[in-house]
C-alpha positions in Angstrom: -30.8 40.8 21.0 -34.1 40.3 22.6 -34.6 40.8 26.3 -30.8 41.2 27.1 -30.0 37.5 26.3 -28.0 36.5 23.2 -29.6 34.0 20.9 -27.6 30.9 20.1 -26.8 30.8 16.4 -26.6 27.5 14.5 -23.3 26.9 12.7 -23.4 27.4 8.9 -21.8 24.1 8.1 -22.9 20.7 9.4 -19.9 19.5 11.6 -21.2 16.2 12.9 -20.2 12.9 11.5 -22.7 11.1 9.2 -24.9 8.6 11.0 -23.0 5.6 9.6 -19.7 6.8 10.9 -18.8 6.9 14.6 -16.4 9.8 15.2 -14.8 8.2 18.3 -11.9 5.8 17.9 -10.3 3.9 20.7 -6.6 3.0 20.9 -7.2 -0.6 20.1 -9.0 0.4 16.9 -6.0 2.4 15.9 -3.6 -0.5 16.6 -5.9 -2.8 14.5 -6.0 -0.3 11.7 -2.2 0.0 11.7 -1.8 -3.8 11.7 -4.3 -4.3 8.8 -2.6 -1.5 6.8 0.8 -3.1 7.2 -0.6 -6.5 6.2 -2.0 -5.2 3.0 0.9 -3.0 2.0 4.2 -3.9 0.4 5.7 -4.5 3.9 5.3 -8.3 3.9 7.0 -8.5 0.4 9.9 -6.2 1.6 10.4 -8.3 4.7 10.4 -11.6 2.7 12.8 -10.2 0.0 15.2 -8.1 2.1 15.3 -9.8 5.5 14.6 -13.4 4.6 16.3 -13.2 1.1 13.3 -14.9 -0.5 12.1 -14.3 -4.1 8.3 -13.9 -3.8 6.9 -13.0 -7.3 3.5 -14.3 -6.1 3.3 -11.9 -3.1 1.2 -9.3 -5.0 -1.6 -11.8 -5.5 -1.3 -13.0 -1.9 -1.8 -9.4 -0.8 -4.9 -9.2 -3.0 -6.3 -12.4 -1.5 -5.5 -11.2 2.0 -7.2 -7.8 1.3 -10.3 -9.5 -0.1 -10.4 -11.8 3.0 -10.0 -8.8 5.4 -12.7 -6.9 3.5 -15.1 -9.9 3.8 -14.2 -10.2 7.5 -14.9 -6.4 8.0 -18.4 -7.0 6.8 -19.0 -9.6 9.4 -16.8 -8.6 12.4 -17.8 -5.5 14.3 -14.3 -4.6 15.3 -13.2 -4.4 11.7 -16.4 -2.7 10.5 -14.9 0.8 10.3 -12.3 -0.5 7.9 -14.8 -1.9 5.4 -14.7 1.0 2.9 -10.9 1.4 3.2 -10.5 -2.3 2.5 -12.9 -2.1 -0.5 -10.7 0.6 -2.0 -7.5 -1.2 -1.2 -8.8 -4.3 -3.0 -8.9 -2.3 -6.2 -5.5 -0.7 -5.5 -3.8 -4.0 -4.8 -5.3 -5.6 -7.9 -3.9 -2.8 -10.0 -0.5 -3.2 -8.3 -0.5 -6.9 -8.8 -1.5 -6.6 -12.5 1.2 -4.0 -13.4 4.2 -6.4 -13.5 2.2 -8.9 -15.6 1.4 -6.1 -18.1 5.1 -5.1 -18.2 6.2 -8.7 -19.0 3.8 -9.1 -22.0 5.9 -9.8 -25.1 4.1 -7.2 -27.3 4.8 -4.6 -24.7 8.6 -5.5 -24.5 8.8 -5.5 -28.3 7.1 -2.1 -28.6 9.5 -0.6 -26.0 12.5 -2.1 -27.7 11.4 -0.8 -31.1 11.2 2.7 -29.6 14.6 2.3 -28.1 13.3 2.3 -24.6 14.7 -0.4 -22.3 12.7 0.2 -19.1 13.7 -2.3 -16.4 10.9 -3.4 -14.1 11.3 -2.5 -10.4 11.6 -6.2 -9.5 14.6 -6.6 -11.9 16.7 -3.9 -10.3 19.0 -5.3 -7.7 21.3 -3.3 -5.4 24.6 -4.9 -4.5 25.6 -3.3 -1.2 29.3 -2.9 -0.6 30.4 -3.0 -4.2 32.4 -0.3 -6.0 30.0 2.3 -7.5 30.2 3.2 -11.2 30.8 -0.2 -12.7 29.9 -0.5 -16.4 28.3 -4.0 -16.2 24.8 -2.6 -15.8 24.3 -3.5 -12.2 23.3 -0.7 -9.8 25.8 -0.6 -7.1 25.9 1.6 -4.0 28.2 1.7 -1.0 27.2 -0.1 2.1 25.3 2.1 4.6 27.2 3.2 7.7 24.8 1.2 9.9 23.8 -2.4 10.1 20.2 -3.5 9.5 
């Protein structure tokens, strides 16, 4: 202490946001981020398959296209600008998710799994029959109906 006044000490770590990132976020930006996240997730596929009873094997590639479009829009539209890096990462993630079923369906992969005695069903091939008797030996996964209605 010098002269009875305390000197202000600088914090050891830099706690401010980098200059390219604005640390403040408004409610509308949170709603936009939530909407974009739902659009590029598996949510549209689940809605189409479970609620609308549609088979949508192409939905993975549609989500990839939508993610690329949103990433390009984020580069041009200021409201989406904060999501640009997130969308760039999600393009890569969604491409990997879309490629996996195609890799699982390759004939040499199925033959290799069968030769090793592994019969691994793809996630898309497993169907749940609600309301059926559990424990049937016909290979179909059956679970009782839930106590509530969707």
